[in-house]
N, C-alpha and C positions, 0 to 999 in steps of 0.2 A: 301461336301467340308470340314465341320468341322472335320469330321472323318479323312480325309487325313492329316490335320494339326496335329491332336492329335497323329496319328501313326508316323508322321515325327519327332515330338517333342520327342516322346518315343525312337525312333531309335537314334536320336542325343544324347539324355541323356545316352542311353546305351553305345554308343561309347565313350563319355566323361568319363563315370564311368569305363570302361575297361582301358583307357588310365591312369587315376589317380591311379587305383590299380596296374598298372604295374609300375608306377613311385615310389609308396610307397615300392615296392619290399617286401611285407608282406609274403614271402614264408616261409614254416616251416623250411627249412634249414637255413635261415637268423635268424629266431627266436632261433633255437638251438645254433647257433654260438654266438649270443648275450647272451643267458643264460650261456654258457660256459665261456664267458668273464667275466661276473658278478660273477660266481663262483670262477674263478681265482683271481679276484681282492679282493673278501672276503677272500680267503685263504691267499693271500699276506698280506692283512691288519691284519689278525689274527696273522700271523707269525711275523709281525713287532711289534705288541703289546706285544707279548710274549718276544721277544728280548729286548724290552724297559724294561719290567717288570724284566727280569733276570738282565739286566744291573744295574738297581737301587737296586735290592736285593743284588747283589754283592757289590755295592758301600756302602750299609748300613753295611754289614758284614765287609768290610775293614775299615770303619770309626770306627766301634766298636773296631776292633782289635787295630787300632792306638790309640784310647782312652785308652785302657787297657795297652798298651805298654808305654804310656806317664805317666800313674799312676804309673806303676812299676819303670820307671826311676826316677820319682819324689820322690818316697818313698826311692829309693836307695840313691839319693842325700840328702834326709832329714836324713836318718840314718847316712850317712857319715858326714854330718854337726854335728849331735849329738856327734859322736865320736871324730872328729878332732877339733871342735871349742868349745869355752866356751859355756855354757848353755844359757847365755843371748843372745849371738850373734845367736846361732843356732835356739832358739825359734823366734827370729825376722826374720831371713832369711827364714827358712823352717819349717813350722809346721808339726808335725809328724802324725797328724790324717789322716785317709784314704782319705777323700773327703775335706780336709781343704782348698785346692786350689780353689774348686769349689762352696764352701759356701760363702755367703756374709759375710763381716767383721762386719757390724753393722745392727741394726734393720731397719734402714731407707732403705737399699738396699734390705731387705728381703721382703718387702711389695710389692704389685703389682705396676707396673710402672704407673706413672701419666702422662697424655698427656701434652705437653707444654701449657703454658698459653699464651694468646694473650693479656694480659694486664699487667700493673705494679702493683705490690702489694701496697696497701695503707699503710702508716705508722700510721695512725689513722683513725677511722670510720668517722670523720668529714671531712677528706681530699677529694678533688675532685679527680675523677678518671681520667685516662689518656684519656679516650674517651669523657670527658666533653668538651663542646664548649670553655669554658674559662680556660682550664688547662694550668697552666704555664704563665698565663697572669696577670700582675701586674696592677690592676684597679686604684691604688692610685696615680700613676704617670701619669700626663697628657702628651699626645703625641702632639708635635709641628710638623708643616709641614717641619720645617727646619731639623728635626731629621730623616725623612724618606728618605732613599737613594733612588735616582732616577737612573733607568737603562737607559744607553744609548743604542740607537740601531745603528747598522752600516749600 
């Protein structure tokens, strides 16, 4: 009797295994089809990346050309100002050096940029900072209840 139950369970297991394998459709043609789809997607992705790279390369070239054209126009204006205006006015309006427009005017601009400060600068080392608990509070003046405004609720 035990042998019959074991053989029956084996037969039922084989039938279930065949049904599951049929459902998964793991045939070689399906595998080849999926591999072709993956290959096509990789080719499309590679083509897209090359297109983006070409786009930004062309953009960089155009911006470089635009910058050179701007410098040429600026130099033309500067030389015209030198010829047509008085030297004081021309020097103030348009410096004639090649990169004078692109260079900082003073040493403070030439240094690295400093991040914004999240505090107010102290005027003396003994002064309380803006984050101090009693910043801006005058402790010499007593506070009366009459001086405190009362909020009215609606």
